[in-house]
All heavy atoms as a GROMACS GRO file, in nm:
protein
  621
    1MET      N    1   9.970  10.787   8.759
    1MET     CA    2  10.092  10.859   8.729
    1MET      C    3  10.151  10.929   8.852
    1MET      O    4  10.238  11.011   8.839
    1MET     CB    5  10.065  10.963   8.621
    1MET     CG    6  10.051  10.907   8.483
    1MET     SD    7  10.212  10.854   8.428
    1MET     CE    8  10.178  10.697   8.362
    2LYS      N    9  10.104  10.894   8.968
    2LYS     CA   10  10.162  10.953   9.088
    2LYS      C   11  10.307  10.910   9.107
    2LYS      O   12  10.387  10.983   9.165
    2LYS     CB   13  10.081  10.915   9.212
    2LYS     CG   14   9.956  10.995   9.230
    2LYS     CD   15   9.894  10.963   9.364
    2LYS     CE   16   9.777  11.054   9.388
    2LYS     NZ   17   9.719  11.030   9.520
    3LEU      N   18  10.342  10.793   9.060
    3LEU     CA   19  10.479  10.746   9.074
    3LEU      C   20  10.576  10.838   9.002
    3LEU      O   21  10.684  10.869   9.051
    3LEU     CB   22  10.492  10.603   9.021
    3LEU     CG   23  10.417  10.495   9.098
    3LEU    CD1   24  10.428  10.362   9.025
    3LEU    CD2   25  10.471  10.484   9.238
    4TYR      N   26  10.540  10.884   8.885
    4TYR     CA   27  10.625  10.973   8.809
    4TYR      C   28  10.641  11.106   8.882
    4TYR      O   29  10.749  11.162   8.889
    4TYR     CB   30  10.568  10.994   8.669
    4TYR     CG   31  10.655  11.081   8.583
    4TYR    CD1   32  10.777  11.035   8.537
    4TYR    CD2   33  10.616  11.210   8.551
    4TYR    CE1   34  10.858  11.115   8.459
    4TYR    CE2   35  10.696  11.290   8.474
    4TYR     CZ   36  10.817  11.242   8.428
    4TYR     OH   37  10.896  11.321   8.352
    5ARG      N   38  10.532  11.154   8.938
    5ARG     CA   39  10.536  11.282   9.009
    5ARG      C   40  10.628  11.271   9.131
    5ARG      O   41  10.707  11.359   9.159
    5ARG     CB   42  10.396  11.323   9.052
    5ARG     CG   43  10.396  11.449   9.136
    5ARG     CD   44  10.260  11.492   9.176
    5ARG     NE   45  10.211  11.580   9.073
    5ARG     CZ   46  10.088  11.624   9.062
    5ARG    NH1   47   9.997  11.582   9.146
    5ARG    NH2   48  10.052  11.708   8.968
    6LYS      N   49  10.619  11.159   9.204
    6LYS     CA   50  10.704  11.141   9.320
    6LYS      C   51  10.851  11.139   9.280
    6LYS      O   52  10.936  11.194   9.347
    6LYS     CB   53  10.669  11.012   9.394
    6LYS     CG   54  10.540  11.020   9.473
    6LYS     CD   55  10.516  10.890   9.547
    6LYS     CE   56  10.385  10.896   9.623
    6LYS     NZ   57  10.358  10.768   9.692
    7GLN      N   58  10.880  11.076   9.168
    7GLN     CA   59  11.017  11.069   9.121
    7GLN      C   60  11.067  11.208   9.084
    7GLN      O   61  11.180  11.244   9.115
    7GLN     CB   62  11.024  10.976   8.999
    7GLN     CG   63  11.145  10.889   8.996
    7GLN     CD   64  11.138  10.790   8.882
    7GLN    OE1   65  11.071  10.812   8.783
    7GLN    NE2   66  11.210  10.681   8.898
    8GLN      N   67  10.982  11.288   9.021
    8GLN     CA   68  11.021  11.424   8.986
    8GLN      C   69  11.045  11.506   9.111
    8GLN      O   70  11.141  11.582   9.117
    8GLN     CB   71  10.910  11.489   8.902
    8GLN     CG   72  10.945  11.509   8.760
    8GLN     CD   73  10.835  11.581   8.685
    8GLN    OE1   74  10.722  11.593   8.732
    8GLN    NE2   75  10.866  11.627   8.567
    9ASP      N   76  10.957  11.492   9.211
    9ASP     CA   77  10.974  11.566   9.334
    9ASP      C   78  11.104  11.528   9.404
    9ASP      O   79  11.173  11.613   9.458
    9ASP     CB   80  10.855  11.542   9.429
    9ASP     CG   81  10.726  11.606   9.377
    9ASP    OD1   82  10.734  11.693   9.288
    9ASP    OD2   83  10.618  11.567   9.427
   10ARG      N   84  11.138  11.400   9.401
   10ARG     CA   85  11.264  11.356   9.462
   10ARG      C   86  11.383  11.415   9.391
   10ARG      O   87  11.481  11.456   9.454
   10ARG     CB   88  11.273  11.204   9.460
   10ARG     CG   89  11.186  11.136   9.561
   10ARG     CD   90  11.206  10.986   9.559
   10ARG     NE   91  11.104  10.921   9.637
   10ARG     CZ   92  11.060  10.799   9.617
   10ARG    NH1   93  11.112  10.727   9.519
   10ARG    NH2   94  10.967  10.747   9.692
   11LYS      N   95  11.377  11.418   9.258
   11LYS     CA   96  11.487  11.475   9.182
   11LYS      C   97  11.502  11.623   9.212
   11LYS      O   98  11.613  11.673   9.230
   11LYS     CB   99  11.466  11.454   9.032
   11LYS     CG  100  11.491  11.313   8.986
   11LYS     CD  101  11.474  11.301   8.837
   11LYS     CE  102  11.496  11.159   8.790
   11LYS     NZ  103  11.479  11.146   8.645
   12GLN      N  104  11.391  11.695   9.221
   12GLN     CA  105  11.398  11.837   9.250
   12GLN      C  106  11.448  11.860   9.392
   12GLN      O  107  11.529  11.950   9.416
   12GLN     CB  108  11.262  11.904   9.232
   12GLN     CG  109  11.268  12.054   9.251
   12GLN     CD  110  11.144  12.124   9.200
   12GLN    OE1  111  11.060  12.062   9.138
   12GLN    NE2  112  11.135  12.250   9.227
   13GLN      N  113  11.402  11.778   9.486
   13GLN     CA  114  11.448  11.791   9.624
   13GLN      C  115  11.598  11.762   9.632
   13GLN      O  116  11.670  11.833   9.702
   13GLN     CB  117  11.370  11.695   9.714
   13GLN     CG  118  11.402  11.711   9.861
   13GLN     CD  119  11.321  11.613   9.945
   13GLN    OE1  120  11.262  11.520   9.894
   13GLN    NE2  121  11.323  11.635  10.075
   14GLN      N  122  11.645  11.663   9.561
   14GLN     CA  123  11.788  11.631   9.560
   14GLN      C  124  11.867  11.746   9.500
   14GLN      O  125  11.974  11.782   9.550
   14GLN     CB  126  11.813  11.502   9.480
   14GLN     CG  127  11.957  11.459   9.477
   14GLN     CD  128  12.010  11.419   9.613
   14GLN    OE1  129  11.936  11.367   9.695
   14GLN    NE2  130  12.136  11.445   9.638
   15HIS      N  131  11.814  11.806   9.394
   15HIS     CA  132  11.880  11.921   9.331
   15HIS      C  133  11.889  12.037   9.429
   15HIS      O  134  11.993  12.103   9.438
   15HIS     CB  135  11.805  11.961   9.204
   15HIS     CG  136  11.862  12.080   9.137
   15HIS    ND1  137  11.984  12.076   9.073
   15HIS    CD2  138  11.817  12.208   9.126
   15HIS    CE1  139  12.010  12.198   9.024
   15HIS    NE2  140  11.909  12.278   9.054
   16GLU      N  141  11.782  12.064   9.502
   16GLU     CA  142  11.782  12.173   9.600
   16GLU      C  143  11.881  12.145   9.712
   16GLU      O  144  11.951  12.236   9.757
   16GLU     CB  145  11.642  12.193   9.657
   16GLU     CG  146  11.543  12.251   9.558
   16GLU     CD  147  11.401  12.252   9.610
   16GLU    OE1  148  11.378  12.208   9.725
   16GLU    OE2  149  11.312  12.297   9.535
   17GLN      N  150  11.888  12.020   9.756
   17GLN     CA  151  11.984  11.985   9.861
   17GLN      C  152  12.127  12.000   9.812
   17GLN      O  153  12.213  12.049   9.886
   17GLN     CB  154  11.959  11.842   9.910
   17GLN     CG  155  11.834  11.826   9.992
   17GLN     CD  156  11.808  11.681  10.029
   17GLN    OE1  157  11.872  11.590   9.978
   17GLN    NE2  158  11.712  11.660  10.117
   18ASP      N  159  12.153  11.960   9.689
   18ASP     CA  160  12.287  11.976   9.633
   18ASP      C  161  12.325  12.122   9.622
   18ASP      O  162  12.439  12.161   9.650
   18ASP     CB  163  12.295  11.909   9.496
   18ASP     CG  164  12.292  11.758   9.503
   18ASP    OD1  165  12.314  11.703   9.614
   18ASP    OD2  166  12.267  11.695   9.398
   19GLU      N  167  12.228  12.203   9.581
   19GLU     CA  168  12.254  12.347   9.567
   19GLU      C  169  12.282  12.410   9.703
   19GLU      O  170  12.374  12.491   9.717
   19GLU     CB  171  12.133  12.414   9.502
   19GLU     CG  172  12.157  12.556   9.459
   19GLU     CD  173  12.039  12.613   9.383
   19GLU    OE1  174  11.985  12.542   9.296
   19GLU    OE2  175  12.002  12.728   9.413
   20THR      N  176  12.207  12.371   9.804
   20THR     CA  177  12.229  12.422   9.939
   20THR      C  178  12.365  12.377   9.991
   20THR      O  179  12.439  12.456  10.052
   20THR     CB  180  12.117  12.374  10.033
   20THR    OG1  181  11.992  12.415   9.980
   20THR    CG2  182  12.134  12.430  10.172
   21ALA      N  183  12.400  12.252   9.968
   21ALA     CA  184  12.530  12.201  10.011
   21ALA      C  185  12.644  12.276   9.942
   21ALA      O  186  12.745  12.306  10.005
   21ALA     CB  187  12.540  12.051   9.982
   22TYR      N  188  12.625  12.307   9.816
   22TYR     CA  189  12.728  12.383   9.742
   22TYR      C  190  12.745  12.523   9.801
   22TYR      O  191  12.858  12.569   9.820
   22TYR     CB  192  12.689  12.391   9.594
   22TYR     CG  193  12.784  12.472   9.513
   22TYR    CD1  194  12.907  12.420   9.476
   22TYR    CD2  195  12.752  12.602   9.473
   22TYR    CE1  196  12.996  12.495   9.401
   22TYR    CE2  197  12.841  12.677   9.398
   22TYR     CZ  198  12.963  12.623   9.362
   22TYR     OH  199  13.051  12.698   9.289
   23ARG      N  200  12.634  12.588   9.832
   23ARG     CA  201  12.644  12.723   9.891
   23ARG      C  202  12.715  12.719  10.026
   23ARG      O  203  12.798  12.805  10.056
   23ARG     CB  204  12.505  12.785   9.906
   23ARG     CG  205  12.459  12.851   9.777
   23ARG     CD  206  12.335  12.935   9.800
   23ARG     NE  207  12.224  12.859   9.745
   23ARG     CZ  208  12.113  12.826   9.809
   23ARG    NH1  209  12.094  12.864   9.931
   23ARG    NH2  210  12.020  12.755   9.751
   24ILE      N  211  12.681  12.620  10.108
   24ILE     CA  212  12.745  12.607  10.238
   24ILE      C  213  12.895  12.580  10.221
   24ILE      O  214  12.978  12.639  10.291
   24ILE     CB  215  12.678  12.496  10.321
   24ILE    CG1  216  12.536  12.538  10.360
   24ILE    CG2  217  12.759  12.462  10.445
   24ILE    CD1  218  12.453  12.429  10.421
   25ALA      N  219  12.929  12.492  10.128
   25ALA     CA  220  13.069  12.460  10.104
   25ALA      C  221  13.147  12.583  10.058
   25ALA      O  222  13.261  12.605  10.101
   25ALA     CB  223  13.082  12.348  10.002
   26MET      N  224  13.086  12.664   9.972
   26MET     CA  225  13.154  12.784   9.924
   26MET      C  226  13.175  12.884  10.037
   26MET      O  227  13.279  12.951  10.043
   26MET     CB  228  13.076  12.848   9.809
   26MET     CG  229  13.078  12.766   9.681
   26MET     SD  230  13.243  12.713   9.629
   26MET     CE  231  13.320  12.868   9.597
   27LYS      N  232  13.079  12.896  10.129
   27LYS     CA  233  13.097  12.985  10.244
   27LYS      C  234  13.211  12.937  10.332
   27LYS      O  235  13.290  13.017  10.383
   27LYS     CB  236  12.968  12.996  10.323
   27LYS     CG  237  12.862  13.079  10.255
   27LYS     CD  238  12.739  13.093  10.339
   27LYS     CE  239  12.634  13.175  10.265
   27LYS     NZ  240  12.515  13.199  10.346
   28ILE      N  241  13.220  12.806  10.351
   28ILE     CA  242  13.328  12.750  10.432
   28ILE      C  243  13.463  12.777  10.366
   28ILE      O  244  13.559  12.818  10.432
   28ILE     CB  245  13.306  12.600  10.455
   28ILE    CG1  246  13.186  12.578  10.547
   28ILE    CG2  247  13.430  12.533  10.513
   28ILE    CD1  248  13.142  12.435  10.560
   29VAL      N  249  13.471  12.756  10.235
   29VAL     CA  250  13.596  12.777  10.163
   29VAL      C  251  13.637  12.924  10.169
   29VAL      O  252  13.754  12.956  10.191
   29VAL     CB  253  13.584  12.729  10.016
   29VAL    CG1  254  13.699  12.778   9.931
   29VAL    CG2  255  13.574  12.578  10.012
   30LYS      N  256  13.542  13.015  10.152
   30LYS     CA  257  13.574  13.159  10.160
   30LYS      C  258  13.623  13.195  10.300
   30LYS      O  259  13.718  13.273  10.314
   30LYS     CB  260  13.452  13.243  10.124
   30LYS     CG  261  13.424  13.249   9.977
   30LYS     CD  262  13.308  13.340   9.946
   30LYS     CE  263  13.277  13.341   9.798
   30LYS     NZ  264  13.167  13.432   9.766
   31GLY      N  265  13.562  13.138  10.403
   31GLY     CA  266  13.606  13.164  10.539
   31GLY      C  267  13.747  13.111  10.563
   31GLY      O  268  13.830  13.178  10.627
   32GLN      N  269  13.776  12.993  10.510
   32GLN     CA  270  13.910  12.937  10.523
   32GLN      C  271  14.013  13.022  10.450
   32GLN      O  272  14.124  13.044  10.500
   32GLN     CB  273  13.913  12.794  10.468
   32GLN     CG  274  13.842  12.694  10.555
   32GLN     CD  275  13.836  12.556  10.492
   32GLN    OE1  276  13.851  12.542  10.369
   32GLN    NE2  277  13.814  12.455  10.573
   33GLN      N  278  13.977  13.071  10.333
   33GLN     CA  279  14.069  13.156  10.258
   33GLN      C  280  14.096  13.286  10.332
   33GLN      O  281  14.210  13.333  10.338
   33GLN     CB  282  14.014  13.185  10.119
   33GLN     CG  283  14.019  13.067  10.025
   33GLN     CD  284  13.952  13.096   9.893
   33GLN    OE1  285  13.875  13.191   9.878
   33GLN    NE2  286  13.980  13.012   9.793
   34ARG      N  287  13.991  13.345  10.388
   34ARG     CA  288  14.006  13.468  10.464
   34ARG      C  289  14.096  13.446  10.585
   34ARG      O  290  14.185  13.527  10.614
   34ARG     CB  291  13.869  13.518  10.508
   34ARG     CG  292  13.858  13.668  10.501
   34ARG     CD  293  13.719  13.720  10.535
   34ARG     NE  294  13.616  13.652  10.457
   34ARG     CZ  295  13.498  13.617  10.503
   34ARG    NH1  296  13.465  13.643  10.627
   34ARG    NH2  297  13.409  13.558  10.426
   35PHE      N  298  14.074  13.336  10.657
   35PHE     CA  299  14.153  13.304  10.775
   35PHE      C  300  14.299  13.277  10.737
   35PHE      O  301  14.392  13.322  10.805
   35PHE     CB  302  14.093  13.184  10.848
   35PHE     CG  303  14.160  13.150  10.976
   35PHE    CD1  304  14.153  13.235  11.084
   35PHE    CD2  305  14.230  13.031  10.989
   35PHE    CE1  306  14.215  13.204  11.204
   35PHE    CE2  307  14.292  13.000  11.108
   35PHE     CZ  308  14.285  13.086  11.216
   36ALA      N  309  14.321  13.205  10.626
   36ALA     CA  310  14.457  13.175  10.581
   36ALA      C  311  14.531  13.302  10.540
   36ALA      O  312  14.649  13.319  10.573
   36ALA     CB  313  14.454  13.077  10.464
   37SER      N  314  14.464  13.393  10.472
   37SER     CA  315  14.530  13.518  10.433
   37SER      C  316  14.561  13.603  10.555
   37SER      O  317  14.666  13.668  10.562
   37SER     CB  318  14.446  13.595  10.332
   37SER     OG  319  14.327  13.639  10.391
   38PHE      N  320  14.472  13.602  10.655
   38PHE     CA  321  14.499  13.674  10.780
   38PHE      C  322  14.623  13.618  10.848
   38PHE      O  323  14.710  13.692  10.892
   38PHE     CB  324  14.377  13.663  10.872
   38PHE     CG  325  14.401  13.712  11.011
   38PHE    CD1  326  14.405  13.848  11.038
   38PHE    CD2  327  14.420  13.622  11.116
   38PHE    CE1  328  14.428  13.893  11.166
   38PHE    CE2  329  14.443  13.667  11.244
   38PHE     CZ  330  14.447  13.803  11.270
   39LEU      N  331  14.631  13.484  10.857
   39LEU     CA  332  14.748  13.423  10.920
   39LEU      C  333  14.876  13.449  10.840
   39LEU      O  334  14.983  13.471  10.899
   39LEU     CB  335  14.727  13.273  10.937
   39LEU     CG  336  14.627  13.231  11.044
   39LEU    CD1  337  14.615  13.079  11.046
   39LEU    CD2  338  14.668  13.281  11.180
   40ASN      N  339  14.866  13.447  10.708
   40ASN     CA  340  14.983  13.476  10.625
   40ASN      C  341  15.033  13.618  10.646
   40ASN      O  342  15.154  13.642  10.650
   40ASN     CB  343  14.952  13.452  10.478
   40ASN     CG  344  14.950  13.306  10.442
   40ASN    OD1  345  15.014  13.225  10.509
   40ASN    ND2  346  14.877  13.272  10.338
   41LYS      N  347  14.942  13.712  10.660
   41LYS     CA  348  14.983  13.851  10.685
   41LYS      C  349  15.052  13.864  10.819
   41LYS      O  350  15.152  13.933  10.833
   41LYS     CB  351  14.862  13.944  10.679
   41LYS     CG  352  14.809  13.968  10.540
   41LYS     CD  353  14.686  14.055  10.542
   41LYS     CE  354  14.622  14.064  10.406
   41LYS     NZ  355  14.496  14.140  10.409
   42LYS      N  356  14.996  13.796  10.921
   42LYS     CA  357  15.055  13.804  11.055
   42LYS      C  358  15.190  13.732  11.062
   42LYS      O  359  15.280  13.776  11.131
   42LYS     CB  360  14.960  13.743  11.159
   42LYS     CG  361  14.834  13.822  11.179
   42LYS     CD  362  14.865  13.952  11.247
   42LYS     CE  363  14.738  14.029  11.273
   42LYS     NZ  364  14.762  14.156  11.338
   43ALA      N  365  15.203  13.621  10.991
   43ALA     CA  366  15.324  13.540  10.999
   43ALA      C  367  15.434  13.588  10.905
   43ALA      O  368  15.547  13.542  10.916
   43ALA     CB  369  15.291  13.395  10.968
   44SER      N  370  15.404  13.678  10.815
   44SER     CA  371  15.504  13.720  10.717
   44SER      C  372  15.622  13.794  10.782
   44SER      O  373  15.733  13.789  10.733
   44SER     CB  374  15.441  13.808  10.610
   44SER     OG  375  15.394  13.928  10.667
   45GLY      N  376  15.598  13.858  10.895
   45GLY     CA  377  15.705  13.933  10.960
   45GLY      C  378  15.783  13.853  11.063
   45GLY      O  379  15.882  13.902  11.117
   46LEU      N  380  15.743  13.731  11.089
   46LEU     CA  381  15.810  13.650  11.190
   46LEU      C  382  15.936  13.584  11.133
   46LEU      O  383  15.940  13.550  11.015
   46LEU     CB  384  15.716  13.540  11.242
   46LEU     CG  385  15.594  13.588  11.320
   46LEU    CD1  386  15.506  13.470  11.354
   46LEU    CD2  387  15.636  13.660  11.446
   47PRO      N  388  16.037  13.565  11.217
   47PRO     CA  389  16.158  13.495  11.170
   47PRO      C  390  16.127  13.348  11.136
   47PRO      O  391  16.031  13.289  11.187
   47PRO     CB  392  16.253  13.502  11.289
   47PRO     CG  393  16.197  13.600  11.383
   47PRO     CD  394  16.052  13.615  11.352
   48ARG      N  395  16.212  13.292  11.054
   48ARG     CA  396  16.191  13.155  11.007
   48ARG      C  397  16.195  13.053  11.121
   48ARG      O  398  16.118  12.958  11.123
   48ARG     CB  399  16.296  13.122  10.901
   48ARG     CG  400  16.274  12.990  10.834
   48ARG     CD  401  16.379  12.968  10.726
   48ARG     NE  402  16.363  12.841  10.663
   48ARG     CZ  403  16.306  12.822  10.545
   48ARG    NH1  404  16.261  12.925  10.479
   48ARG    NH2  405  16.294  12.701  10.495
   49TRP      N  406  16.283  13.073  11.218
   49TRP     CA  407  16.295  12.977  11.328
   49TRP      C  408  16.169  12.975  11.414
   49TRP      O  409  16.132  12.871  11.467
   49TRP     CB  410  16.420  13.003  11.413
   49TRP     CG  411  16.414  13.131  11.491
   49TRP    CD1  412  16.456  13.255  11.451
   49TRP    CD2  413  16.364  13.147  11.624
   49TRP    NE1  414  16.433  13.346  11.549
   49TRP    CE2  415  16.378  13.283  11.657
   49TRP    CE3  416  16.308  13.060  11.716
   49TRP    CZ2  417  16.337  13.333  11.779
   49TRP    CZ3  418  16.269  13.111  11.838
   49TRP    CH2  419  16.284  13.246  11.869
   50VAL      N  420  16.101  13.088  11.426
   50VAL     CA  421  15.976  13.093  11.503
   50VAL      C  422  15.868  13.013  11.430
   50VAL      O  423  15.794  12.936  11.493
   50VAL     CB  424  15.931  13.239  11.526
   50VAL    CG1  425  15.794  13.245  11.589
   50VAL    CG2  426  16.033  13.313  11.611
   51LEU      N  427  15.858  13.030  11.300
   51LEU     CA  428  15.759  12.955  11.222
   51LEU      C  429  15.787  12.805  11.226
   51LEU      O  430  15.695  12.725  11.243
   51LEU     CB  431  15.759  13.004  11.077
   51LEU     CG  432  15.714  13.148  11.054
   51LEU    CD1  433  15.733  13.186  10.907
   51LEU    CD2  434  15.572  13.166  11.096
   52LEU      N  435  15.915  12.768  11.214
   52LEU     CA  436  15.950  12.627  11.218
   52LEU      C  437  15.920  12.566  11.354
   52LEU      O  438  15.865  12.457  11.364
   52LEU     CB  439  16.098  12.610  11.183
   52LEU     CG  440  16.148  12.466  11.175
   52LEU    CD1  441  16.074  12.390  11.065
   52LEU    CD2  442  16.297  12.464  11.150
   53SER      N  443  15.954  12.638  11.461
   53SER     CA  444  15.927  12.584  11.595
   53SER      C  445  15.776  12.576  11.622
   53SER      O  446  15.730  12.481  11.686
   53SER     CB  447  15.998  12.667  11.702
   53SER     OG  448  15.955  12.800  11.698
   54ALA      N  449  15.698  12.671  11.574
   54ALA     CA  450  15.553  12.666  11.591
   54ALA      C  451  15.494  12.547  11.515
   54ALA      O  452  15.407  12.476  11.565
   54ALA     CB  453  15.489  12.796  11.544
   55PHE      N  454  15.545  12.524  11.394
   55PHE     CA  455  15.499  12.409  11.316
   55PHE      C  456  15.532  12.279  11.386
   55PHE      O  457  15.448  12.189  11.397
   55PHE     CB  458  15.561  12.411  11.176
   55PHE     CG  459  15.537  12.286  11.098
   55PHE    CD1  460  15.412  12.260  11.044
   55PHE    CD2  461  15.637  12.192  11.079
   55PHE    CE1  462  15.388  12.144  10.973
   55PHE    CE2  463  15.615  12.076  11.009
   55PHE     CZ  464  15.489  12.052  10.955
   56LEU      N  465  15.656  12.267  11.435
   56LEU     CA  466  15.696  12.145  11.504
   56LEU      C  467  15.616  12.124  11.632
   56LEU      O  468  15.578  12.011  11.664
   56LEU     CB  469  15.846  12.149  11.535
   56LEU     CG  470  15.938  12.129  11.416
   56LEU    CD1  471  16.084  12.148  11.456
   56LEU    CD2  472  15.917  11.993  11.354
   57LEU      N  473  15.588  12.229  11.703
   57LEU     CA  474  15.508  12.219  11.825
   57LEU      C  475  15.367  12.168  11.794
   57LEU      O  476  15.317  12.078  11.861
   57LEU     CB  477  15.501  12.353  11.896
   57LEU     CG  478  15.422  12.358  12.025
   57LEU    CD1  479  15.490  12.273  12.132
   57LEU    CD2  480  15.408  12.500  12.073
   58CYS      N  481  15.306  12.223  11.691
   58CYS     CA  482  15.172  12.177  11.650
   58CYS      C  483  15.176  12.032  11.604
   58CYS      O  484  15.091  11.951  11.642
   58CYS     CB  485  15.116  12.265  11.540
   58CYS     SG  486  15.073  12.430  11.594
   59PHE      N  487  15.276  11.999  11.523
   59PHE     CA  488  15.290  11.863  11.470
   59PHE      C  489  15.309  11.762  11.583
   59PHE      O  490  15.243  11.658  11.586
   59PHE     CB  491  15.408  11.859  11.373
   59PHE     CG  492  15.437  11.723  11.318
   59PHE    CD1  493  15.355  11.666  11.223
   59PHE    CD2  494  15.548  11.652  11.361
   59PHE    CE1  495  15.381  11.540  11.172
   59PHE    CE2  496  15.574  11.526  11.311
   59PHE     CZ  497  15.492  11.470  11.216
   60LEU      N  498  15.397  11.792  11.676
   60LEU     CA  499  15.424  11.699  11.786
   60LEU      C  500  15.305  11.686  11.881
   60LEU      O  501  15.276  11.577  11.929
   60LEU     CB  502  15.549  11.743  11.862
   60LEU     CG  503  15.680  11.729  11.786
   60LEU    CD1  504  15.795  11.789  11.867
   60LEU    CD2  505  15.707  11.584  11.753
   61SER      N  506  15.236  11.796  11.907
   61SER     CA  507  15.121  11.788  11.997
   61SER      C  508  15.006  11.708  11.935
   61SER      O  509  14.942  11.628  12.003
   61SER     CB  510  15.075  11.928  12.039
   61SER     OG  511  15.031  12.000  11.927
   62ILE      N  512  14.981  11.727  11.806
   62ILE     CA  513  14.876  11.650  11.738
   62ILE      C  514  14.916  11.503  11.732
   62ILE      O  515  14.834  11.413  11.753
   62ILE     CB  516  14.847  11.707  11.599
   62ILE    CG1  517  14.778  11.843  11.612
   62ILE    CG2  518  14.761  11.613  11.516
   62ILE    CD1  519  14.762  11.918  11.483
   63GLY      N  520  15.043  11.476  11.703
   63GLY     CA  521  15.091  11.338  11.701
   63GLY      C  522  15.080  11.270  11.836
   63GLY      O  523  15.039  11.154  11.846
   64ALA      N  524  15.115  11.343  11.942
   64ALA     CA  525  15.104  11.287  12.077
   64ALA      C  526  14.959  11.258  12.112
   64ALA      O  527  14.927  11.155  12.173
   64ALA     CB  528  15.166  11.382  12.178
   65TYR      N  529  14.869  11.345  12.072
   65TYR     CA  530  14.728  11.324  12.100
   65TYR      C  531  14.675  11.202  12.024
   65TYR      O  532  14.597  11.124  12.078
   65TYR     CB  533  14.647  11.449  12.066
   65TYR     CG  534  14.500  11.437  12.098
   65TYR    CD1  535  14.458  11.422  12.229
   65TYR    CD2  536  14.405  11.437  11.997
   65TYR    CE1  537  14.324  11.410  12.260
   65TYR    CE2  538  14.271  11.424  12.026
   65TYR     CZ  539  14.230  11.411  12.158
   65TYR     OH  540  14.097  11.398  12.188
   66CYS      N  541  14.716  11.184  11.901
   66CYS     CA  542  14.674  11.068  11.822
   66CYS      C  543  14.726  10.938  11.884
   66CYS      O  544  14.653  10.839  11.892
   66CYS     CB  545  14.721  11.079  11.678
   66CYS     SG  546  14.632  11.203  11.583
   67ILE      N  547  14.851  10.940  11.928
   67ILE     CA  548  14.906  10.822  11.996
   67ILE      C  549  14.830  10.794  12.125
   67ILE      O  550  14.798  10.680  12.156
   67ILE     CB  551  15.056  10.840  12.021
   67ILE    CG1  552  15.131  10.836  11.888
   67ILE    CG2  553  15.111  10.733  12.116
   67ILE    CD1  554  15.277  10.873  11.896
   68TYR      N  555  14.796  10.898  12.198
   68TYR     CA  556  14.718  10.882  12.319
   68TYR      C  557  14.583  10.819  12.290
   68TYR      O  558  14.539  10.727  12.359
   68TYR     CB  559  14.699  11.019  12.386
   68TYR     CG  560  14.594  11.022  12.494
   68TYR    CD1  561  14.615  10.965  12.618
   68TYR    CD2  562  14.471  11.083  12.470
   68TYR    CE1  563  14.518  10.969  12.716
   68TYR    CE2  564  14.372  11.086  12.566
   68TYR     CZ  565  14.397  11.029  12.690
   68TYR     OH  566  14.300  11.032  12.786
   69LEU      N  567  14.516  10.863  12.184
   69LEU     CA  568  14.387  10.805  12.146
   69LEU      C  569  14.401  10.659  12.105
   69LEU      O  570  14.316  10.576  12.139
   69LEU     CB  571  14.324  10.886  12.034
   69LEU     CG  572  14.272  11.025  12.070
   69LEU    CD1  573  14.222  11.096  11.946
   69LEU    CD2  574  14.164  11.017  12.176
   70LEU      N  575  14.508  10.626  12.033
   70LEU     CA  576  14.529  10.487  11.993
   70LEU      C  577  14.554  10.398  12.114
   70LEU      O  578  14.498  10.288  12.124
   70LEU     CB  579  14.647  10.478  11.896
   70LEU     CG  580  14.622  10.525  11.754
   70LEU    CD1  581  14.751  10.527  11.676
   70LEU    CD2  582  14.521  10.433  11.687
   71VAL      N  583  14.637  10.442  12.206
   71VAL     CA  584  14.665  10.363  12.325
   71VAL      C  585  14.540  10.346  12.408
   71VAL      O  586  14.512  10.237  12.460
   71VAL     CB  587  14.780  10.428  12.407
   71VAL    CG1  588  14.791  10.364  12.544
   71VAL    CG2  589  14.910  10.419  12.331
   72ARG      N  590  14.464  10.449  12.419
   72ARG     CA  591  14.339  10.444  12.497
   72ARG      C  592  14.238  10.350  12.432
   72ARG      O  593  14.163  10.281  12.501
   72ARG     CB  594  14.282  10.583  12.509
   72ARG     CG  595  14.184  10.596  12.619
   72ARG     CD  596  14.165  10.738  12.659
   72ARG     NE  597  14.051  10.740  12.748
   72ARG     CZ  598  13.962  10.834  12.755
   72ARG    NH1  599  13.976  10.941  12.680
   72ARG    NH2  600  13.861  10.826  12.835
   73ALA      N  601  14.235  10.346  12.300
   73ALA     CA  602  14.140  10.259  12.230
   73ALA      C  603  14.180  10.112  12.243
   73ALA      O  604  14.094  10.025  12.242
   73ALA     CB  605  14.132  10.298  12.083
   74LEU      N  606  14.309  10.086  12.252
   74LEU     CA  607  14.355   9.947  12.262
   74LEU      C  608  14.340   9.890  12.404
   74LEU      O  609  14.344   9.769  12.420
   74LEU     CB  610  14.501   9.938  12.218
   74LEU     CG  611  14.524   9.967  12.070
   74LEU    CD1  612  14.672   9.966  12.039
   74LEU    CD2  613  14.451   9.868  11.982
   75ASN      N  614  14.326   9.974  12.502
   75ASN     CA  615  14.308   9.926  12.640
   75ASN      C  616  14.165   9.890  12.667
   75ASN      O  617  14.071   9.936  12.636
   75ASN     CB  618  14.356  10.030  12.741
   75ASN     CG  619  14.507  10.034  12.744
   75ASN    OD1  620  14.572   9.939  12.706
   75ASN    ND2  621  14.559  10.146  12.788
   0.00000   0.00000   0.00000
């Protein structure tokens, strides 16, 4: 009956790993929420054109970097 015991141990180990992964995921989500609320508080007083230009700058820079990676991968 050692086979049954090994199967039980695997199930318990999988359960513990899932529980640990859930705790880690919740800590990450809480950190992201805290960071997002901090940024929202800081950005609430900025004019709309500043927010739009910052968004466009981030969007264009990430897009340029992705294009650079694609071109580099094709060479």
